[in-house]
N, CA, C, O and the ligand as a Tripos MOL2 file, in Angstrom:
@<TRIPOS>MOLECULE
protein
  237   235    60     0     0
PROTEIN
NO_CHARGES

@<TRIPOS>ATOM
      1 N          10.2040   22.5530   48.4880 N.3       1 MET1
      2 CA         10.5760   21.1780   48.1470 C.3       1 MET1
      3 C          12.0760   21.1100   47.9380 C.2       1 MET1
      4 O          12.7250   22.1220   47.6770 O.2       1 MET1
      5 N          12.6090   19.9350   48.0510 N.am      2 SER2
      6 CA         14.0490   19.7850   47.8710 C.3       2 SER2
      7 C          14.3970   19.7340   46.3820 C.2       2 SER2
      8 O          13.5300   19.4940   45.5410 O.2       2 SER2
      9 N          15.6530   19.9590   46.0730 N.am      3 ASP3
     10 CA         16.0900   19.9070   44.6750 C.3       3 ASP3
     11 C          15.8530   18.5330   44.0610 C.2       3 ASP3
     12 O          15.5510   18.4250   42.8730 O.2       3 ASP3
     13 N          15.9910   17.4710   44.8800 N.am      4 SER4
     14 CA         15.7830   16.1240   44.3330 C.3       4 SER4
     15 C          14.3190   15.9140   43.9620 C.2       4 SER4
     16 O          14.0250   15.2370   42.9770 O.2       4 SER4
     17 N          13.3900   16.4900   44.7440 N.am      5 ASN5
     18 CA         11.9790   16.4130   44.3800 C.3       5 ASN5
     19 C          11.7390   17.1390   43.0590 C.2       5 ASN5
     20 O          10.9510   16.6910   42.2260 O.2       5 ASN5
     21 N          12.4260   18.2600   42.8800 N.am      6 TYR6
     22 CA         12.2570   19.0190   41.6450 C.3       6 TYR6
     23 C          12.7600   18.2320   40.4490 C.2       6 TYR6
     24 O          12.0720   18.1510   39.4320 O.2       6 TYR6
     25 N          13.9450   17.6530   40.5510 N.am      7 THR7
     26 CA         14.5150   16.9260   39.4120 C.3       7 THR7
     27 C          13.7270   15.6660   39.0990 C.2       7 THR7
     28 O          13.7120   15.2110   37.9550 O.2       7 THR7
     29 N          13.0620   15.0890   40.1170 N.am      8 ALA8
     30 CA         12.3090   13.8570   39.8970 C.3       8 ALA8
     31 C          10.9260   14.1270   39.3160 C.2       8 ALA8
     32 O          10.2670   13.2010   38.8440 O.2       8 ALA8
     33 N          10.4750   15.3840   39.3410 N.am      9 ALA9
     34 CA          9.1270   15.7020   38.8810 C.3       9 ALA9
     35 C           9.0270   15.6240   37.3570 C.2       9 ALA9
     36 O          10.0160   15.7770   36.6410 O.2       9 ALA9
     37 N           7.8120   15.3840   36.8890 N.am     10 SER10
     38 CA          7.5910   15.3090   35.4430 C.3      10 SER10
     39 C           7.6100   16.7180   34.8430 C.2      10 SER10
     40 O           7.4570   17.7090   35.5570 O.2      10 SER10
     41 N           7.7990   16.7920   33.5290 N.am     11 ASP11
     42 CA          7.8070   18.0900   32.8530 C.3      11 ASP11
     43 C           6.4830   18.8150   33.0470 C.2      11 ASP11
     44 O           6.4520   20.0390   33.1700 O.2      11 ASP11
     45 N           5.3830   18.0510   33.0750 N.am     12 ALA12
     46 CA          4.0600   18.6620   33.2620 C.3      12 ALA12
     47 C           3.9800   19.3170   34.6310 C.2      12 ALA12
     48 O           3.4200   20.4050   34.7630 O.2      12 ALA12
     49 N           4.5340   18.6680   35.6530 N.am     13 ASP13
     50 CA          4.5350   19.2530   36.9930 C.3      13 ASP13
     51 C           5.4560   20.4600   37.0710 C.2      13 ASP13
     52 O           5.1500   21.4450   37.7430 O.2      13 ASP13
     53 N           6.5880   20.3760   36.3790 N.am     14 LYS14
     54 CA          7.5720   21.4570   36.4760 C.3      14 LYS14
     55 C           7.0310   22.7880   35.9790 C.2      14 LYS14
     56 O           7.5360   23.8400   36.3700 O.2      14 LYS14
     57 N           6.0160   22.7650   35.1280 N.am     15 THR15
     58 CA          5.4390   24.0230   34.6610 C.3      15 THR15
     59 C           4.7830   24.7830   35.8080 C.2      15 THR15
     60 O           4.5480   25.9870   35.7000 O.2      15 THR15
     61 N           4.4840   24.0860   36.9090 N.am     16 HIS16
     62 CA          3.8410   24.7320   38.0570 C.3      16 HIS16
     63 C           4.8540   25.1790   39.1080 C.2      16 HIS16
     64 O           4.4820   25.7810   40.1150 O.2      16 HIS16
     65 N           6.1220   24.8870   38.8770 N.am     17 PHE17
     66 CA          7.1240   25.1990   39.8880 C.3      17 PHE17
     67 C           7.7920   26.5450   39.6140 C.2      17 PHE17
     68 O           8.0730   26.8910   38.4670 O.2      17 PHE17
     69 N           8.0380   27.2910   40.6800 N.am     18 ILE18
     70 CA          8.8460   28.4950   40.5710 C.3      18 ILE18
     71 C           9.8940   28.4590   41.6720 C.2      18 ILE18
     72 O           9.7310   27.7810   42.6860 O.2      18 ILE18
     73 N          10.9730   29.2030   41.4510 N.am     19 GLN19
     74 CA         12.0480   29.2180   42.4290 C.3      19 GLN19
     75 C          11.9230   30.4820   43.2710 C.2      19 GLN19
     76 O          11.7310   31.5760   42.7410 O.2      19 GLN19
     77 N          12.0330   30.3220   44.5790 N.am     20 CYS20
     78 CA         11.9330   31.4560   45.4950 C.3      20 CYS20
     79 C          13.1220   32.3880   45.2710 C.2      20 CYS20
     80 O          14.2680   31.9430   45.2120 O.2      20 CYS20
     81 N          12.8350   33.6880   45.1480 N.am     21 GLY21
     82 CA         13.8940   34.6610   44.9350 C.3      21 GLY21
     83 C          14.7120   34.9250   46.1780 C.2      21 GLY21
     84 O          15.7890   35.5140   46.0940 O.2      21 GLY21
     85 N          14.2230   34.5010   47.3330 N.am     22 VAL22
     86 CA         14.9080   34.7590   48.6020 C.3      22 VAL22
     87 C          15.8040   33.5840   48.9880 C.2      22 VAL22
     88 O          16.9970   33.7630   49.2350 O.2      22 VAL22
     89 N          15.2270   32.3810   49.0390 N.am     23 CYS23
     90 CA         15.9940   31.2330   49.5380 C.3      23 CYS23
     91 C          16.3680   30.2550   48.4220 C.2      23 CYS23
     92 O          17.0360   29.2540   48.6790 O.2      23 CYS23
     93 N          15.9470   30.5340   47.1890 N.am     24 GLN24
     94 CA         16.2810   29.7190   46.0090 C.3      24 GLN24
     95 C          15.6530   28.3270   46.0370 C.2      24 GLN24
     96 O          15.9860   27.4890   45.1990 O.2      24 GLN24
     97 N          14.7580   28.0670   46.9780 N.am     25 GLU25
     98 CA         14.1070   26.7600   47.0320 C.3      25 GLU25
     99 C          12.9770   26.7260   46.0110 C.2      25 GLU25
    100 O          12.3370   27.7450   45.7520 O.2      25 GLU25
    101 N          12.7310   25.5410   45.4250 N.am     26 TRP26
    102 CA         11.6370   25.3900   44.4720 C.3      26 TRP26
    103 C          10.3330   25.2240   45.2260 C.2      26 TRP26
    104 O          10.2960   24.5890   46.2790 O.2      26 TRP26
    105 N           9.2440   25.8040   44.6790 N.am     27 MET27
    106 CA          7.9290   25.6040   45.2790 C.3      27 MET27
    107 C           6.9100   25.3080   44.1950 C.2      27 MET27
    108 O           7.0490   25.7190   43.0430 O.2      27 MET27
    109 N           5.8830   24.5830   44.6020 N.am     28 ASP28
    110 CA          4.7980   24.2190   43.7090 C.3      28 ASP28
    111 C           3.6930   25.2610   43.8800 C.2      28 ASP28
    112 O           3.1250   25.3890   44.9640 O.2      28 ASP28
    113 N           3.3870   26.0040   42.8200 N.am     29 CYS29
    114 CA          2.3860   27.0740   42.9160 C.3      29 CYS29
    115 C           0.9860   26.5410   43.2240 C.2      29 CYS29
    116 O           0.0960   27.3070   43.5940 O.2      29 CYS29
    117 N           0.7950   25.2340   43.0720 N.am     30 ARG30
    118 CA         -0.5180   24.6690   43.4030 C.3      30 ARG30
    119 C          -0.6410   24.4090   44.8990 C.2      30 ARG30
    120 O          -1.7310   24.1210   45.3940 O.2      30 ARG30
    121 N           0.4760   24.5090   45.6210 N.am     31 ASP31
    122 CA          0.4750   24.2520   47.0620 C.3      31 ASP31
    123 C           0.5220   25.5910   47.8020 C.2      31 ASP31
    124 O           1.5830   26.2000   47.9400 O.2      31 ASP31
    125 N          -0.6460   26.0380   48.2750 N.am     32 LEU32
    126 CA         -0.7170   27.3530   48.9140 C.3      32 LEU32
    127 C           0.1370   27.4330   50.1730 C.2      32 LEU32
    128 O           0.6560   28.5000   50.5000 O.2      32 LEU32
    129 N           0.2900   26.3090   50.8860 N.am     33 ASP33
    130 CA          1.1270   26.3330   52.0830 C.3      33 ASP33
    131 C           2.5580   26.7200   51.7220 C.2      33 ASP33
    132 O           3.1840   27.5230   52.4150 O.2      33 ASP33
    133 N           3.0690   26.1480   50.6400 N.am     34 GLU34
    134 CA          4.4460   26.4570   50.2160 C.3      34 GLU34
    135 C           4.5560   27.9100   49.7680 C.2      34 GLU34
    136 O           5.4930   28.6150   50.1420 O.2      34 GLU34
    137 N           3.5940   28.3500   48.9650 N.am     35 VAL35
    138 CA          3.6430   29.7090   48.4300 C.3      35 VAL35
    139 C           3.5770   30.7240   49.5670 C.2      35 VAL35
    140 O           4.3400   31.6900   49.5840 O.2      35 VAL35
    141 N           2.6570   30.5060   50.5250 N.am     36 CYS36
    142 CA          2.5170   31.4470   51.6480 C.3      36 CYS36
    143 C           3.7740   31.4390   52.5130 C.2      36 CYS36
    144 O           4.1860   32.4850   53.0130 O.2      36 CYS36
    145 N           4.3820   30.2790   52.6920 N.am     37 PHE37
    146 CA          5.5880   30.2280   53.5100 C.3      37 PHE37
    147 C           6.6960   31.0780   52.8820 C.2      37 PHE37
    148 O           7.3770   31.8270   53.5830 O.2      37 PHE37
    149 N           6.8730   30.9650   51.5800 N.am     38 HIS38
    150 CA          7.9650   31.6960   50.9280 C.3      38 HIS38
    151 C           7.6790   33.1900   50.8120 C.2      38 HIS38
    152 O           8.5800   33.9750   50.5150 O.2      38 HIS38
    153 N           6.4270   33.5830   51.0460 N.am     39 GLU39
    154 CA          6.0930   35.0070   51.0760 C.3      39 GLU39
    155 C           6.7550   35.6810   52.2760 C.2      39 GLU39
    156 O           7.2200   36.8160   52.1760 O.2      39 GLU39
    157 N           6.7950   34.9840   53.4050 N.am     40 THR40
    158 CA          7.3100   35.5910   54.6390 C.3      40 THR40
    159 C           8.4810   34.8170   55.2450 C.2      40 THR40
    160 O           9.2720   35.3890   55.9940 O.2      40 THR40
    161 N           8.6030   33.5190   54.9320 N.am     41 HIS41
    162 CA          9.5800   32.6140   55.5390 C.3      41 HIS41
    163 C           9.3870   32.4920   57.0380 C.2      41 HIS41
    164 O          10.3390   32.2610   57.7830 O.2      41 HIS41
    165 N           8.1450   32.6480   57.4730 N.am     42 VAL42
    166 CA          7.7830   32.4140   58.8700 C.3      42 VAL42
    167 C           6.8130   31.2350   58.8760 C.2      42 VAL42
    168 O           5.8100   31.2420   58.1620 O.2      42 VAL42
    169 N           7.1180   30.2300   59.6840 N.am     43 ALA43
    170 CA          6.2630   29.0540   59.7350 C.3      43 ALA43
    171 C           4.8880   29.4350   60.2620 C.2      43 ALA43
    172 O           4.7740   30.0640   61.3140 O.2      43 ALA43
    173 N           3.8500   29.0560   59.5340 N.am     44 ALA44
    174 CA          2.4780   29.3440   59.9300 C.3      44 ALA44
    175 C           1.8540   28.0860   60.5100 C.2      44 ALA44
    176 O           2.3110   26.9800   60.2200 O.2      44 ALA44
    177 N           0.8160   28.2380   61.3260 N.am     45 PRO45
    178 CA          0.1380   27.0580   61.8520 C.3      45 PRO45
    179 C          -0.3890   26.1990   60.7170 C.2      45 PRO45
    180 O          -0.8390   26.7210   59.6970 O.2      45 PRO45
    181 N          -0.3370   24.9050   60.8870 N.am     46 ASP46
    182 CA         -0.7960   23.9800   59.8620 C.3      46 ASP46
    183 C          -2.3220   24.0220   59.7990 C.2      46 ASP46
    184 O          -2.9950   23.6820   60.7720 O.2      46 ASP46
    185 N          -2.8630   24.4380   58.6580 N.am     47 VAL47
    186 CA         -4.3040   24.5250   58.4950 C.3      47 VAL47
    187 C          -4.7890   23.2590   57.8010 C.2      47 VAL47
    188 O          -4.2830   22.8800   56.7450 O.2      47 VAL47
    189 N          -5.7590   22.6260   58.4000 N.am     48 GLN48
    190 CA         -6.3240   21.4260   57.7960 C.3      48 GLN48
    191 C          -7.4810   21.8240   56.8910 C.2      48 GLN48
    192 O          -8.4630   22.4170   57.3370 O.2      48 GLN48
    193 N          -7.3510   21.4930   55.6300 N.am     49 TYR49
    194 CA         -8.4210   21.8020   54.6890 C.3      49 TYR49
    195 C          -9.4550   20.7000   54.7420 C.2      49 TYR49
    196 O          -9.1270   19.5190   54.8560 O.2      49 TYR49
    197 N         -10.7140   21.1080   54.6580 N.am     50 THR50
    198 CA        -11.7720   20.1210   54.7810 C.3      50 THR50
    199 C         -12.2220   19.5820   53.4320 C.2      50 THR50
    200 O         -13.0060   18.6350   53.3800 O.2      50 THR50
    201 N         -11.7430   20.1640   52.3450 N.am     51 GLY51
    202 CA        -12.1330   19.6880   51.0310 C.3      51 GLY51
    203 C         -13.5230   20.1660   50.6500 C.2      51 GLY51
    204 O         -14.1010   21.0200   51.3210 O.2      51 GLY51
    205 N         -14.0460   19.6200   49.5860 N.am     52 SER52
    206 CA        -15.3500   20.0650   49.1110 C.3      52 SER52
    207 C         -16.4550   19.1950   49.6770 C.2      52 SER52
    208 O         -16.2360   18.0460   50.0610 O.2      52 SER52
    209 N         -17.6390   19.7680   49.7200 N.am     53 LYS53
    210 CA        -18.7890   19.0590   50.2670 C.3      53 LYS53
    211 C         -19.9780   19.3550   49.3720 C.2      53 LYS53
    212 O         -20.2080   20.5070   49.0060 O.2      53 LYS53
    213 N         -20.7200   18.3460   49.0220 N.am     54 LYS54
    214 CA        -21.8590   18.5400   48.1410 C.3      54 LYS54
    215 C         -22.9500   19.3260   48.8650 C.2      54 LYS54
    216 O         -23.2960   19.0330   50.0090 O.2      54 LYS54
    217 N         -23.4810   20.3320   48.1680 N.am     55 VAL55
    218 CA        -24.5450   21.1480   48.7410 C.3      55 VAL55
    219 C         -25.8780   20.4690   48.4670 C.2      55 VAL55
    220 O         -26.1620   20.0380   47.3490 O.2      55 VAL55
    221 N         -26.6930   20.3840   49.5240 N.am     56 GLU56
    222 CA        -28.0120   19.7530   49.3670 C.3      56 GLU56
    223 C         -28.9200   20.6280   48.5110 C.2      56 GLU56
    224 O         -28.9200   21.8520   48.6440 O.2      56 GLU56
    225 N         -29.6780   20.0080   47.6510 N.am     57 ASP57
    226 CA        -30.6460   20.7320   46.8330 C.3      57 ASP57
    227 C         -31.9950   20.6540   47.5430 C.2      57 ASP57
    228 O         -32.6200   19.5940   47.5870 O.2      57 ASP57
    229 N         -32.4390   21.7820   48.0990 N.am     58 ASN58
    230 CA        -33.6470   21.7930   48.9200 C.3      58 ASN58
    231 C         -34.9150   22.1740   48.1500 C.2      58 ASN58
    232 O         -35.9380   22.4700   48.7670 O.2      58 ASN58
    233 N         -34.8670   22.1710   46.8350 N.am     59 GLU59
    234 CA        -36.0740   22.5720   46.0880 C.3      59 GLU59
    235 C         -37.0630   21.4380   45.9840 C.2      59 GLU59
    236 O         -38.1290   21.6010   45.3910 O.2      59 GLU59
    237 ZN         11.8590   30.9860   50.0400 Zn       60 ZN60
@<TRIPOS>BOND
     1     1     2 1
     2     2     3 1
     3     3     4 2
     4     3     5 am
     5     5     6 1
     6     6     7 1
     7     7     8 2
     8     7     9 am
     9     9    10 1
    10    10    11 1
    11    11    12 2
    12    11    13 am
    13    13    14 1
    14    14    15 1
    15    15    16 2
    16    15    17 am
    17    17    18 1
    18    18    19 1
    19    19    20 2
    20    19    21 am
    21    21    22 1
    22    22    23 1
    23    23    24 2
    24    23    25 am
    25    25    26 1
    26    26    27 1
    27    27    28 2
    28    27    29 am
    29    29    30 1
    30    30    31 1
    31    31    32 2
    32    31    33 am
    33    33    34 1
    34    34    35 1
    35    35    36 2
    36    35    37 am
    37    37    38 1
    38    38    39 1
    39    39    40 2
    40    39    41 am
    41    41    42 1
    42    42    43 1
    43    43    44 2
    44    43    45 am
    45    45    46 1
    46    46    47 1
    47    47    48 2
    48    47    49 am
    49    49    50 1
    50    50    51 1
    51    51    52 2
    52    51    53 am
    53    53    54 1
    54    54    55 1
    55    55    56 2
    56    55    57 am
    57    57    58 1
    58    58    59 1
    59    59    60 2
    60    59    61 am
    61    61    62 1
    62    62    63 1
    63    63    64 2
    64    63    65 am
    65    65    66 1
    66    66    67 1
    67    67    68 2
    68    67    69 am
    69    69    70 1
    70    70    71 1
    71    71    72 2
    72    71    73 am
    73    73    74 1
    74    74    75 1
    75    75    76 2
    76    75    77 am
    77    77    78 1
    78    78    79 1
    79    79    80 2
    80    79    81 am
    81    81    82 1
    82    82    83 1
    83    83    84 2
    84    83    85 am
    85    85    86 1
    86    86    87 1
    87    87    88 2
    88    87    89 am
    89    89    90 1
    90    90    91 1
    91    91    92 2
    92    91    93 am
    93    93    94 1
    94    94    95 1
    95    95    96 2
    96    95    97 am
    97    97    98 1
    98    98    99 1
    99    99   100 2
   100    99   101 am
   101   101   102 1
   102   102   103 1
   103   103   104 2
   104   103   105 am
   105   105   106 1
   106   106   107 1
   107   107   108 2
   108   107   109 am
   109   109   110 1
   110   110   111 1
   111   111   112 2
   112   111   113 am
   113   113   114 1
   114   114   115 1
   115   115   116 2
   116   115   117 am
   117   117   118 1
   118   118   119 1
   119   119   120 2
   120   119   121 am
   121   121   122 1
   122   122   123 1
   123   123   124 2
   124   123   125 am
   125   125   126 1
   126   126   127 1
   127   127   128 2
   128   127   129 am
   129   129   130 1
   130   130   131 1
   131   131   132 2
   132   131   133 am
   133   133   134 1
   134   134   135 1
   135   135   136 2
   136   135   137 am
   137   137   138 1
   138   138   139 1
   139   139   140 2
   140   139   141 am
   141   141   142 1
   142   142   143 1
   143   143   144 2
   144   143   145 am
   145   145   146 1
   146   146   147 1
   147   147   148 2
   148   147   149 am
   149   149   150 1
   150   150   151 1
   151   151   152 2
   152   151   153 am
   153   153   154 1
   154   154   155 1
   155   155   156 2
   156   155   157 am
   157   157   158 1
   158   158   159 1
   159   159   160 2
   160   159   161 am
   161   161   162 1
   162   162   163 1
   163   163   164 2
   164   163   165 am
   165   165   166 1
   166   166   167 1
   167   167   168 2
   168   167   169 am
   169   169   170 1
   170   170   171 1
   171   171   172 2
   172   171   173 am
   173   173   174 1
   174   174   175 1
   175   175   176 2
   176   175   177 am
   177   177   178 1
   178   178   179 1
   179   179   180 2
   180   179   181 am
   181   181   182 1
   182   182   183 1
   183   183   184 2
   184   183   185 am
   185   185   186 1
   186   186   187 1
   187   187   188 2
   188   187   189 am
   189   189   190 1
   190   190   191 1
   191   191   192 2
   192   191   193 am
   193   193   194 1
   194   194   195 1
   195   195   196 2
   196   195   197 am
   197   197   198 1
   198   198   199 1
   199   199   200 2
   200   199   201 am
   201   201   202 1
   202   202   203 1
   203   203   204 2
   204   203   205 am
   205   205   206 1
   206   206   207 1
   207   207   208 2
   208   207   209 am
   209   209   210 1
   210   210   211 1
   211   211   212 2
   212   211   213 am
   213   213   214 1
   214   214   215 1
   215   215   216 2
   216   215   217 am
   217   217   218 1
   218   218   219 1
   219   219   220 2
   220   219   221 am
   221   221   222 1
   222   222   223 1
   223   223   224 2
   224   223   225 am
   225   225   226 1
   226   226   227 1
   227   227   228 2
   228   227   229 am
   229   229   230 1
   230   230   231 1
   231   231   232 2
   232   231   233 am
   233   233   234 1
   234   234   235 1
   235   235   236 2
@<TRIPOS>SUBSTRUCTURE
     1 MET1         2 RESIDUE 1 A MET
     2 SER2         6 RESIDUE 1 A SER
     3 ASP3        10 RESIDUE 1 A ASP
     4 SER4        14 RESIDUE 1 A SER
     5 ASN5        18 RESIDUE 1 A ASN
     6 TYR6        22 RESIDUE 1 A TYR
     7 THR7        26 RESIDUE 1 A THR
     8 ALA8        30 RESIDUE 1 A ALA
     9 ALA9        34 RESIDUE 1 A ALA
    10 SER10       38 RESIDUE 1 A SER
    11 ASP11       42 RESIDUE 1 A ASP
    12 ALA12       46 RESIDUE 1 A ALA
    13 ASP13       50 RESIDUE 1 A ASP
    14 LYS14       54 RESIDUE 1 A LYS
    15 THR15       58 RESIDUE 1 A THR
    16 HIS16       62 RESIDUE 1 A HIS
    17 PHE17       66 RESIDUE 1 A PHE
    18 ILE18       70 RESIDUE 1 A ILE
    19 GLN19       74 RESIDUE 1 A GLN
    20 CYS20       78 RESIDUE 1 A CYS
    21 GLY21       82 RESIDUE 1 A GLY
    22 VAL22       86 RESIDUE 1 A VAL
    23 CYS23       90 RESIDUE 1 A CYS
    24 GLN24       94 RESIDUE 1 A GLN
    25 GLU25       98 RESIDUE 1 A GLU
    26 TRP26      102 RESIDUE 1 A TRP
    27 MET27      106 RESIDUE 1 A MET
    28 ASP28      110 RESIDUE 1 A ASP
    29 CYS29      114 RESIDUE 1 A CYS
    30 ARG30      118 RESIDUE 1 A ARG
    31 ASP31      122 RESIDUE 1 A ASP
    32 LEU32      126 RESIDUE 1 A LEU
    33 ASP33      130 RESIDUE 1 A ASP
    34 GLU34      134 RESIDUE 1 A GLU
    35 VAL35      138 RESIDUE 1 A VAL
    36 CYS36      142 RESIDUE 1 A CYS
    37 PHE37      146 RESIDUE 1 A PHE
    38 HIS38      150 RESIDUE 1 A HIS
    39 GLU39      154 RESIDUE 1 A GLU
    40 THR40      158 RESIDUE 1 A THR
    41 HIS41      162 RESIDUE 1 A HIS
    42 VAL42      166 RESIDUE 1 A VAL
    43 ALA43      170 RESIDUE 1 A ALA
    44 ALA44      174 RESIDUE 1 A ALA
    45 PRO45      178 RESIDUE 1 A PRO
    46 ASP46      182 RESIDUE 1 A ASP
    47 VAL47      186 RESIDUE 1 A VAL
    48 GLN48      190 RESIDUE 1 A GLN
    49 TYR49      194 RESIDUE 1 A TYR
    50 THR50      198 RESIDUE 1 A THR
    51 GLY51      202 RESIDUE 1 A GLY
    52 SER52      206 RESIDUE 1 A SER
    53 LYS53      210 RESIDUE 1 A LYS
    54 LYS54      214 RESIDUE 1 A LYS
    55 VAL55      218 RESIDUE 1 A VAL
    56 GLU56      222 RESIDUE 1 A GLU
    57 ASP57      226 RESIDUE 1 A ASP
    58 ASN58      230 RESIDUE 1 A ASN
    59 GLU59      234 RESIDUE 1 A GLU
    60 ZN60       237 GROUP 0 **** ****
């Protein structure tokens, strides 16, 4: 995320942010795409998450 996004975030959100030791960019630890990117700094294919789905109760 950009520095302006970081400064605009609430204090509650900022508790989830860490700064990358390599590129000094802030990332949100709740966003796995950001965390994985800063692990390698290689762009990965965009994975579409399908979210949760209710499991049918067959009893
Ligand atoms: Zn980084």
